[in-house]
C-alpha positions as a Markdown table, in Angstrom:
| # | Residue | x | y | z |
|---|---|---|---|---|
| 1 | Met | -32.7 | 5.1 | 2.8 |
| 2 | Thr | -33.5 | 3.1 | -0.3 |
| 3 | Arg | -32.8 | -0.5 | 0.1 |
| 4 | Leu | -30.3 | -2.1 | -2.3 |
| 5 | Ile | -31.9 | -4.1 | -5.0 |
| 6 | Pro | -33.1 | -7.6 | -4.0 |
| 7 | Ala | -30.2 | -9.3 | -5.7 |
| 8 | Phe | -28.1 | -7.9 | -2.9 |
| 9 | Leu | -29.6 | -10.6 | -0.6 |
| 10 | Leu | -29.3 | -13.4 | -3.1 |
| 11 | Phe | -25.6 | -13.4 | -3.9 |
| 12 | Leu | -23.4 | -16.4 | -4.0 |
| 13 | Ile | -19.7 | -16.7 | -3.2 |
| 14 | Val | -17.6 | -17.2 | -6.3 |
| 15 | Ser | -15.7 | -20.4 | -5.9 |
| 16 | Cys | -12.4 | -21.2 | -7.5 |
| 17 | Ala | -11.3 | -24.8 | -7.8 |
| 18 | Asn | -7.7 | -25.5 | -7.1 |
| 19 | Thr | -7.0 | -27.2 | -10.5 |
| 20 | Glu | -3.6 | -27.2 | -12.1 |
| 21 | Asn | -4.5 | -25.3 | -15.3 |
| 22 | Ser | -2.1 | -22.5 | -14.9 |
| 23 | Lys | -2.0 | -19.8 | -17.5 |
| 24 | Val | 0.9 | -17.4 | -18.1 |
| 25 | Phe | -0.1 | -13.8 | -18.6 |
| 26 | Ser | 1.6 | -11.2 | -20.8 |
| 27 | Thr | -0.9 | -8.4 | -21.0 |
| 28 | Val | -3.9 | -7.0 | -19.2 |
| 29 | Glu | -6.9 | -5.1 | -20.7 |
| 30 | Ile | -8.5 | -2.5 | -18.5 |
| 31 | Glu | -12.1 | -1.4 | -18.9 |
| 32 | Thr | -13.6 | 1.1 | -16.5 |
| 33 | Val | -17.1 | -0.1 | -15.5 |
| 34 | Leu | -17.9 | 2.6 | -12.9 |
| 35 | Ser | -16.8 | 6.2 | -12.6 |
| 36 | Asp | -17.5 | 8.3 | -9.6 |
| 37 | Ser | -15.7 | 10.8 | -7.3 |
| 38 | Leu | -15.0 | 8.1 | -4.7 |
| 39 | Ser | -12.0 | 6.4 | -3.1 |
| 40 | Ile | -13.0 | 2.8 | -3.3 |
| 41 | Arg | -10.8 | 0.4 | -1.3 |
| 42 | Ala | -13.3 | -2.4 | -0.5 |
| 43 | Ile | -15.1 | -4.6 | -3.0 |
| 44 | Glu | -16.9 | -8.0 | -2.9 |
| 45 | Leu | -17.9 | -10.2 | -5.8 |
| 46 | Met | -21.3 | -11.4 | -4.8 |
| 47 | Asp | -22.0 | -13.8 | -7.7 |
| 48 | Ala | -21.1 | -14.0 | -11.4 |
| 49 | Gly | -23.1 | -11.0 | -12.1 |
| 50 | Ser | -22.8 | -8.4 | -9.3 |
| 51 | Leu | -20.2 | -6.6 | -7.3 |
| 52 | Ala | -20.7 | -4.7 | -4.0 |
| 53 | Phe | -18.5 | -1.9 | -2.7 |
| 54 | Ala | -18.1 | 0.7 | 0.0 |
| 55 | Ala | -16.1 | 3.8 | -0.1 |
| 56 | Asn | -15.5 | 7.2 | 1.4 |
| 57 | Lys | -18.3 | 9.9 | 1.6 |
| 58 | Gly | -20.5 | 7.3 | 3.2 |
| 59 | Ala | -21.0 | 5.6 | -0.1 |
| 60 | Phe | -21.9 | 2.0 | -0.8 |
| 61 | Gly | -23.5 | 0.3 | -3.7 |
| 62 | Leu | -24.0 | -2.6 | -6.1 |
| 63 | Leu | -22.8 | -2.9 | -9.6 |
| 64 | Asp | -24.5 | -5.1 | -12.1 |
| 65 | Leu | -21.6 | -6.6 | -14.1 |
| 66 | Arg | -23.8 | -7.7 | -17.0 |
| 67 | Thr | -25.5 | -4.4 | -17.7 |
| 68 | Gly | -23.0 | -2.0 | -16.2 |
| 69 | Lys | -25.7 | -0.3 | -14.2 |
| 70 | Ser | -25.0 | 0.7 | -10.6 |
| 71 | Lys | -27.0 | 1.7 | -7.5 |
| 72 | Ile | -25.2 | 3.9 | -5.0 |
| 73 | Asn | -26.5 | 4.9 | -1.6 |
| 74 | Thr | -25.1 | 7.0 | 1.2 |
| 75 | Gln | -25.0 | 6.1 | 4.9 |
| 76 | Gln | -24.9 | 8.9 | 7.4 |
| 77 | Tyr | -24.4 | 8.7 | 11.2 |
| 78 | Asp | -25.9 | 11.7 | 12.9 |
| 79 | Thr | -24.0 | 14.5 | 11.3 |
| 80 | Leu | -21.0 | 12.3 | 10.4 |
| 81 | Thr | -20.2 | 10.9 | 7.0 |
| 82 | Pro | -18.4 | 7.6 | 7.6 |
| 83 | Glu | -15.5 | 6.3 | 5.5 |
| 84 | Phe | -15.8 | 2.6 | 4.7 |
| 85 | Arg | -12.7 | 0.6 | 3.9 |
| 86 | Ala | -13.9 | -2.9 | 4.9 |
| 87 | Val | -16.7 | -5.0 | 3.5 |
| 88 | Ala | -17.8 | -8.6 | 3.7 |
| 89 | His | -20.8 | -10.8 | 3.0 |
| 90 | Thr | -22.7 | -14.0 | 3.9 |
| 91 | Ala | -25.3 | -15.8 | 1.9 |
| 92 | Thr | -27.9 | -13.3 | 3.1 |
| 93 | Asp | -26.3 | -10.1 | 4.1 |
| 94 | Phe | -23.7 | -7.5 | 3.1 |
| 95 | Phe | -21.6 | -5.8 | 5.8 |
| 96 | Met | -19.5 | -2.6 | 5.8 |
| 97 | Leu | -17.2 | -1.2 | 8.5 |
| 98 | Ser | -15.9 | 2.3 | 8.8 |
| 99 | Val | -12.5 | 3.5 | 9.8 |
| 100 | Gly | -11.8 | 6.0 | 12.6 |
| 101 | Asn | -13.8 | 7.1 | 15.6 |
| 102 | Pro | -16.5 | 6.0 | 16.0 |
| 103 | Ala | -16.2 | 2.6 | 14.4 |
| 104 | Leu | -19.6 | 1.8 | 12.7 |
| 105 | Leu | -20.5 | -1.7 | 11.4 |
| 106 | Tyr | -23.6 | -2.0 | 9.3 |
| 107 | Lys | -25.5 | -4.9 | 7.7 |
| 108 | Thr | -28.3 | -5.1 | 5.3 |
| 109 | Gly | -31.5 | -5.1 | 7.4 |
| 110 | Asp | -35.1 | -6.0 | 7.1 |
| 111 | Thr | -36.5 | -2.5 | 7.2 |
| 112 | Gly | -35.3 | -1.2 | 3.9 |
| 113 | Ser | -32.1 | 0.4 | 5.2 |
| 114 | Met | -28.7 | -0.6 | 6.6 |
| 115 | Glu | -28.8 | -1.6 | 10.2 |
| 116 | Met | -26.0 | -0.8 | 12.7 |
| 117 | Val | -24.9 | -3.9 | 14.5 |
| 118 | Tyr | -21.7 | -2.7 | 16.2 |
| 119 | Lys | -20.4 | 0.7 | 17.4 |
| 120 | Glu | -17.2 | 1.5 | 19.2 |
| 121 | Glu | -16.2 | 5.0 | 20.4 |
| 122 | Asp | -12.6 | 5.7 | 21.4 |
| 123 | Glu | -10.0 | 8.2 | 20.1 |
| 124 | Lys | -7.7 | 5.2 | 19.3 |
| 125 | Val | -10.3 | 3.1 | 17.4 |
| 126 | Phe | -9.4 | 2.3 | 13.8 |
| 127 | Tyr | -10.7 | -0.8 | 12.1 |
| 128 | Asn | -9.0 | -2.1 | 8.9 |
| 129 | Ser | -10.7 | -5.2 | 7.4 |
| 130 | Met | -13.3 | -7.9 | 7.8 |
| 131 | Thr | -14.4 | -11.2 | 6.4 |
| 132 | Phe | -16.4 | -14.3 | 7.3 |
| 133 | Trp | -15.4 | -17.9 | 7.8 |
| 134 | Asn | -19.0 | -19.0 | 7.0 |
| 135 | Asn | -22.5 | -17.7 | 7.1 |
| 136 | Met | -22.5 | -17.5 | 10.9 |
| 137 | Glu | -19.0 | -16.6 | 12.0 |
| 138 | Gly | -17.1 | -13.5 | 10.9 |
| 139 | Ile | -14.2 | -11.4 | 12.1 |
| 140 | Ala | -13.0 | -7.8 | 11.8 |
| 141 | Ile | -9.6 | -6.4 | 12.9 |
| 142 | Gly | -8.2 | -3.1 | 13.8 |
| 143 | Asp | -5.3 | -1.2 | 15.3 |
| 144 | Ser | -4.0 | -2.1 | 18.8 |
| 145 | Met | -5.7 | -0.6 | 21.9 |
| 146 | Glu | -4.8 | -1.2 | 25.5 |
| 147 | Gly | -1.9 | -3.4 | 24.5 |
| 148 | Cys | -3.5 | -5.8 | 21.9 |
| 149 | Leu | -5.0 | -5.8 | 18.5 |
| 150 | Ser | -8.7 | -4.9 | 18.1 |
| 151 | Ile | -10.5 | -8.0 | 17.1 |
| 152 | Ile | -14.3 | -8.3 | 17.0 |
| 153 | Ile | -16.1 | -11.6 | 16.2 |
| 154 | Thr | -19.6 | -12.6 | 15.4 |
| 155 | Arg | -21.0 | -16.1 | 15.9 |
| 156 | Asp | -24.7 | -15.4 | 14.9 |
| 157 | Gly | -24.5 | -14.3 | 11.3 |
| 158 | Gly | -23.4 | -10.8 | 12.0 |
| 159 | Asn | -26.3 | -9.6 | 14.2 |
| 160 | Asn | -24.0 | -9.3 | 17.3 |
| 161 | Trp | -20.3 | -8.7 | 17.5 |
| 162 | Lys | -18.1 | -9.0 | 20.6 |
| 163 | Lys | -14.6 | -7.6 | 21.0 |
| 164 | Leu | -11.9 | -10.1 | 22.2 |
| 165 | Pro | -10.4 | -9.1 | 25.5 |
| 166 | Cys | -6.6 | -8.5 | 25.6 |
| 167 | Ser | -6.4 | -11.4 | 28.1 |
| 168 | Ser | -7.2 | -13.8 | 25.2 |
| 169 | Leu | -4.8 | -12.2 | 22.7 |
| 170 | Pro | -1.1 | -11.9 | 22.3 |
| 171 | Lys | 0.5 | -8.7 | 23.5 |
| 172 | Ala | 0.9 | -6.2 | 20.6 |
| 173 | Glu | 4.1 | -4.4 | 19.8 |
| 174 | Glu | 4.0 | -0.7 | 20.4 |
| 175 | Arg | 1.6 | 1.0 | 18.0 |
| 176 | Glu | 1.0 | -2.2 | 16.1 |
| 177 | Gly | -2.0 | -2.2 | 13.8 |
| 178 | Ala | -2.9 | -2.9 | 10.2 |
| 179 | Phe | -3.2 | -0.8 | 7.0 |
| 180 | Ala | -6.7 | 0.0 | 5.8 |
| 181 | Ala | -5.6 | 0.0 | 2.2 |
| 182 | Ser | -7.4 | -2.8 | 0.4 |
| 183 | Asn | -9.4 | -5.0 | 2.9 |
| 184 | Thr | -6.9 | -7.7 | 2.4 |
| 185 | Asn | -4.8 | -7.9 | 5.5 |
| 186 | Ile | -6.8 | -10.8 | 6.8 |
| 187 | Lys | -7.4 | -14.2 | 5.1 |
| 188 | Val | -9.5 | -17.1 | 6.2 |
| 189 | Ile | -9.6 | -20.7 | 5.0 |
| 190 | Gly | -11.6 | -23.4 | 6.9 |
| 191 | Asp | -11.3 | -22.6 | 10.6 |
| 192 | Lys | -8.0 | -20.7 | 10.2 |
| 193 | Ala | -7.3 | -17.0 | 9.9 |
| 194 | Trp | -4.1 | -15.1 | 9.2 |
| 195 | Ile | -3.9 | -11.4 | 10.0 |
| 196 | Ala | -1.0 | -9.2 | 8.7 |
| 197 | Thr | 0.2 | -6.2 | 10.7 |
| 198 | Thr | 2.2 | -3.0 | 10.4 |
| 199 | Lys | 5.0 | -4.6 | 12.3 |
| 200 | Gly | 5.5 | -7.4 | 9.8 |
| 201 | Asn | 3.8 | -10.0 | 12.0 |
| 202 | Ile | 1.2 | -12.6 | 11.2 |
| 203 | Tyr | -1.4 | -13.3 | 13.8 |
| 204 | Tyr | -2.6 | -16.9 | 13.3 |
| 205 | Thr | -5.6 | -18.8 | 14.6 |
| 206 | Glu | -6.6 | -22.3 | 13.7 |
| 207 | Asn | -9.9 | -22.3 | 15.7 |
| 208 | Lys | -11.8 | -19.3 | 14.5 |
| 209 | Gly | -10.3 | -16.9 | 17.0 |
| 210 | Thr | -10.4 | -19.0 | 20.1 |
| 211 | Ser | -6.6 | -18.9 | 20.5 |
| 212 | Trp | -3.8 | -17.0 | 18.7 |
| 213 | Glu | -0.1 | -17.0 | 18.1 |
| 214 | Val | 2.2 | -14.4 | 16.5 |
| 215 | Ile | 4.6 | -15.3 | 13.7 |
| 216 | Ala | 7.3 | -12.8 | 12.7 |
| 217 | Thr | 8.1 | -12.3 | 9.0 |
| 218 | Pro | 11.2 | -10.8 | 7.5 |
| 219 | Ile | 9.2 | -8.0 | 5.8 |
| 220 | Lys | 10.7 | -4.6 | 6.6 |
| 221 | Asn | 8.8 | -2.6 | 9.2 |
| 222 | Glu | 11.2 | 0.0 | 10.6 |
| 223 | Lys | 8.9 | 2.9 | 9.9 |
| 224 | Ser | 5.2 | 3.4 | 10.8 |
| 225 | Thr | 4.4 | 3.5 | 7.1 |
| 226 | Glu | 6.1 | 0.1 | 6.5 |
| 227 | Gly | 4.9 | -3.4 | 7.1 |
| 228 | Ile | 2.6 | -5.9 | 5.5 |
| 229 | Tyr | -0.3 | -4.3 | 3.6 |
| 230 | Ser | -1.8 | -7.4 | 2.1 |
| 231 | Val | -1.8 | -11.2 | 2.6 |
| 232 | Asp | -3.4 | -14.0 | 0.6 |
| 233 | Phe | -3.4 | -17.8 | 0.9 |
| 234 | Tyr | -4.0 | -20.1 | -2.1 |
| 235 | Asp | -4.7 | -23.0 | 0.3 |
| 236 | Glu | -3.9 | -23.8 | 3.9 |
| 237 | Asn | -0.2 | -24.1 | 3.1 |
| 238 | Val | 0.8 | -21.6 | 0.4 |
| 239 | Gly | 0.6 | -17.9 | 1.2 |
| 240 | Phe | 2.1 | -14.6 | 0.1 |
| 241 | Ala | 2.5 | -11.2 | 1.9 |
| 242 | Ile | 3.4 | -7.9 | 0.4 |
| 243 | Gly | 4.1 | -4.4 | 1.7 |
| 244 | Gly | 6.5 | -1.6 | 1.4 |
| 245 | Asp | 6.1 | 2.1 | 2.2 |
| 246 | Tyr | 3.5 | 4.2 | 0.5 |
| 247 | Thr | 5.6 | 7.3 | 1.4 |
| 248 | Asp | 8.6 | 5.8 | -0.3 |
| 249 | Pro | 6.9 | 3.7 | -3.0 |
| 250 | Asp | 10.0 | 3.0 | -5.1 |
| 251 | Asn | 11.6 | 1.1 | -2.3 |
| 252 | Asn | 11.4 | -2.6 | -3.1 |
| 253 | Lys | 13.7 | -4.0 | -0.5 |
| 254 | Asn | 12.4 | -6.8 | 1.8 |
| 255 | Asn | 8.8 | -6.1 | 1.0 |
| 256 | Lys | 7.6 | -9.5 | -0.3 |
| 257 | Ala | 7.6 | -12.9 | 1.4 |
| 258 | Val | 6.2 | -16.4 | 0.7 |
| 259 | Thr | 5.2 | -19.3 | 3.0 |
| 260 | Val | 4.6 | -23.0 | 2.0 |
| 261 | Asp | 3.9 | -24.3 | 5.5 |
| 262 | Gly | 0.8 | -22.5 | 6.4 |
| 263 | Gly | 2.5 | -19.3 | 7.7 |
| 264 | Lys | 4.8 | -21.0 | 10.2 |
| 265 | Thr | 7.8 | -19.7 | 8.3 |
| 266 | Trp | 8.3 | -17.0 | 5.7 |
| 267 | Gln | 11.0 | -16.4 | 3.1 |
| 268 | Leu | 11.8 | -13.1 | 1.4 |
| 269 | Val | 11.5 | -13.2 | -2.4 |
| 270 | Ala | 12.5 | -10.7 | -5.1 |
| 271 | Ser | 14.0 | -8.3 | -2.7 |
| 272 | Gly | 15.3 | -5.2 | -4.5 |
| 273 | Gln | 13.2 | -6.2 | -7.6 |
| 274 | Leu | 9.8 | -5.4 | -8.9 |
| 275 | Pro | 7.2 | -4.9 | -7.5 |
| 276 | Asp | 7.8 | -2.0 | -5.1 |
| 277 | Tyr | 5.1 | -0.8 | -2.7 |
| 278 | Arg | 1.7 | -2.5 | -3.4 |
| 279 | Ser | -1.5 | -2.4 | -1.4 |
| 280 | Cys | -3.0 | -5.7 | -2.5 |
| 281 | Val | -1.9 | -9.1 | -3.5 |
| 282 | Gln | -4.1 | -12.0 | -4.7 |
| 283 | Phe | -3.4 | -15.5 | -6.0 |
| 284 | Val | -4.7 | -16.2 | -9.5 |
| 285 | Pro | -7.4 | -19.0 | -9.3 |
| 286 | Asn | -6.5 | -22.3 | -10.9 |
| 287 | Ser | -2.8 | -21.6 | -10.8 |
| 288 | Asp | -1.6 | -24.2 | -8.4 |
| 289 | Gly | -0.6 | -21.5 | -6.0 |
| 290 | Lys | 2.0 | -20.1 | -8.4 |
| 291 | Ala | 0.5 | -17.1 | -10.1 |
| 292 | Leu | 0.1 | -13.8 | -8.3 |
| 293 | Ile | -1.2 | -10.3 | -9.1 |
| 294 | Ala | 0.0 | -7.4 | -6.9 |
| 295 | Ile | -1.6 | -3.9 | -7.4 |
| 296 | Gly | -1.3 | -0.5 | -6.0 |
| 297 | Phe | -1.0 | 3.1 | -7.1 |
| 298 | Lys | 2.3 | 2.0 | -8.8 |
| 299 | Gly | 0.4 | -0.3 | -11.1 |
| 300 | Ile | -0.3 | -4.0 | -11.8 |
| 301 | Ala | 2.5 | -6.6 | -11.4 |
| 302 | Tyr | 2.3 | -10.3 | -12.2 |
| 303 | Ser | 4.3 | -13.3 | -11.1 |
| 304 | His | 4.0 | -16.8 | -12.6 |
| 305 | Asp | 6.5 | -18.5 | -10.2 |
| 306 | Arg | 5.2 | -17.7 | -6.7 |
| 307 | Gly | 6.8 | -14.3 | -6.4 |
| 308 | Lys | 10.4 | -15.1 | -7.6 |
| 309 | Asn | 10.0 | -13.0 | -10.7 |
| 310 | Trp | 7.6 | -10.3 | -11.7 |
| 311 | Asp | 6.4 | -8.4 | -14.8 |
| 312 | Gln | 4.8 | -5.0 | -14.7 |
| 313 | Leu | 1.7 | -5.4 | -16.8 |
| 314 | Ser | 0.3 | -1.9 | -16.4 |
| 315 | Asp | 1.1 | 1.4 | -14.7 |
| 316 | Glu | -2.6 | 2.2 | -14.0 |
| 317 | Ser | -3.4 | 2.9 | -10.4 |
| 318 | Phe | -5.7 | 0.7 | -8.2 |
| 319 | Tyr | -6.1 | -0.1 | -4.5 |
| 320 | Thr | -7.7 | -3.5 | -4.4 |
| 321 | Ile | -8.6 | -6.5 | -6.7 |
| 322 | Arg | -10.8 | -9.6 | -6.7 |
| 323 | Phe | -10.8 | -12.4 | -9.2 |
| 324 | Leu | -14.0 | -13.6 | -10.9 |
| 325 | Asn | -12.2 | -16.5 | -12.5 |
| 326 | Asp | -8.7 | -17.3 | -13.6 |
| 327 | Ser | -8.5 | -14.6 | -16.2 |
| 328 | Ile | -11.0 | -11.9 | -15.3 |
| 329 | Ala | -10.8 | -9.7 | -12.2 |
| 330 | Tyr | -12.3 | -6.4 | -10.9 |
| 331 | Ala | -10.2 | -3.7 | -9.4 |
| 332 | Ala | -11.1 | -0.5 | -7.5 |
| 333 | Gly | -9.2 | 2.7 | -6.8 |
| 334 | Ala | -9.5 | 6.4 | -7.0 |
| 335 | Asn | -12.8 | 7.4 | -8.8 |
| 336 | Arg | -13.4 | 4.0 | -10.5 |
| 337 | Ile | -14.0 | 0.3 | -10.6 |
| 338 | Ala | -12.5 | -1.5 | -13.6 |
| 339 | Lys | -12.7 | -4.9 | -15.3 |
| 340 | Leu | -9.3 | -6.5 | -15.8 |
| 341 | Thr | -8.9 | -9.2 | -18.4 |
| 342 | Phe | -5.5 | -11.0 | -18.2 |
| 343 | Lys | -4.2 | -12.6 | -21.4 |
C-alpha cells in the first residue's frame, strides 16, 4: 500500500467564524475537479488546499485543490473490497469506516499503509457516519443492534474504539438506524453531539457520549426509506434537519425541520414546498445561521431565511457537500467531486 502524500498528516480544520456577513445567492457555478468511476459519499476538507475522500470499491484518496492532482489508493480486507461512506480526521490522522459486515475502521498509520483500528462482525452491523469532537475523542454511529443504536467512541486519538453497551443508551425503536447517504447524520459542537435517525429522532448528548436522551422531531418517518438523512448545526442553538424518501423523491411533505433551542424542540418548515428529498444539508458559513444549502440527486437548493423559502439553484446531482468558505464549497456524488461557487 502506498502511503498518502505527507500533506495528509499535516492538515488543518477549516474554521468558519460566526460573523454576520450574510450573502444572498442566486446562482451556482459547478466545476468538476475529479472524475472517476466511484460513488463518493464522504469527503473532508483538510485545509485550504486539500480534500480527502473515501468511496466504494475500497477507494480513498487525496485531492490537491490548488493543482487538481489526486492520489487514489485502494484498501482491501482479505478478499473483500470495502465500501466506505464515513470519514473523519484529527490534526494527525485520517479515518475511514466501511458499511456492512464486517465493519472496518482504518486510520493513517506509521508503516506506510492504513491501519485497522476497529472491526465488528455481525450480520446486522451497518455503520453510517463518524466525526471527532477534538484530536483525542471521536464517535461513529450505526444501525441498531440488540435494541439500541450502534455507537463506538475513541478517547485516545482513534487508536482504540469501544462500543457503548445498550445499558448506557436509550432503547431504540424497532429497526431504527441511520442513512449512510452523506456522512452528515451526526453533528458535534463543543462537548455536544446530535445524531439523526431513520425514525425521525435526534439522539443528543452534552457530555461526549456519557449520557444520552432522545428527542422526537415531526419529520415524516412512516416508511423504512423515510426519516432524517442529514442534520447540521450552525451553533449550539440553531440546527436544521432534512430528509424525505429516496424511493419517492418528489415528496416534500414534512421532510424539513428547524430548531433554535439546541434541538430540544423542532418545527416543520416549507412542508409541501421545495426542496424534496435531499441527502445532505449544511449551513453556509458567516450567515448568522440563516443560509442553508441542501443537495441530493434532485439537485442543489438554497435558503436564505433558515429554511422557510428555497430556490433550486441547479438540477445537477450530488450526495454530500462541505464548505471551504462562505461562497465556495466542494460536493461529491456519482463519479465525481466538484467545486461549487455560489454567487
